[in-house]
C-alpha positions, 0 to 999 in steps of 0.5 A, spaced: 088 478 466 085 479 473 085 485 478 090 481 482 096 480 476 094 488 474 095 490 480 102 487 481 104 489 474 103 496 475 107 496 481 112 492 479 113 498 473 112 504 478 117 501 482 121 500 476 120 507 473 122 510 480 129 506 479 130 508 472 128 515 473 133 516 478 138 513 474 137 518 468 136 524 472 143 523 475 146 521 468 143 527 464 141 532 470 134 532 467 133 539 473 129 535 478 134 532 483 140 533 479 142 540 474 145 539 468 151 542 470 152 536 476 149 530 471 154 524 470 155 525 464 158 532 465 163 530 470 159 530 476 158 525 481 151 521 482 153 520 490 157 526 492 151 531 493 147 526 497 152 523 501 155 529 503 149 534 504 143 529 507 147 524 511 146 524 518 146 520 524 150 514 527 154 512 521 155 520 518 162 519 517 162 513 513 157 515 509 161 521 508 167 518 506 164 514 500 162 521 497 164 522 490 168 515 490 168 513 482 167 506 485 161 507 489 158 512 483 159 506 478 155 501 483 150 506 485 149 508 478 149 500 475 144 498 481 139 503 479 139 502 472 139 494 473 134 494 478 129 498 474 130 494 468 129 487 472 123 490 474 120 494 467 122 487 463 120 482 468 126 478 467 131 476 474 127 481 478 129 477 485 136 479 483 134 486 481 129 486 488 135 484 492 140 489 489 134 494 490 133 492 497 141 493 499 141 500 496 135 501 500 137 499 506 144 503 505 140 509 504 136 508 510 142 507 514 145 513 511 140 518 514 138 514 520 134 516 524 128 518 519 126 525 520 119 524 519 118 518 524 123 515 529 123 508 525 120 507 518 121 512 512 119 510 504 126 506 504 123 500 509 116 501 504 121 500 498 124 494 501 117 491 503 115 492 496 121 490 493 121 484 497 113 482 495 115 483 488 121 478 488 116 473 492 111 473 487 116 473 481 118 466 484 110 464 484 109 465 476 
């Protein structure tokens, strides 16, 4: 395997693990972003904390109105799981990349403008990485 393929493989796996970790932490409350008492399995909402406390900017009212809605929780969690699995198993990567990019765009808009830069934050970087992975998956 050449170095380019190894780097693409590592990038795909790392991005997949980012999404799967977020899913697992929200589901089980592993104590990183989510405490066990606020885990989804213990009746917590995986979206309520972020949408209630971390949103700001021109779209704050819209995003805060979504906090804790069961449909939003399910879509978010299925999105995290689905994107993570598509990247880890290298199947349907384009679909996972599209779903992940939509999630990242919504998260970007929910806290716009970014706090450390007037325009760019990690969500934009993730969108670009997911786009590159989708293009790469189509090339074979």
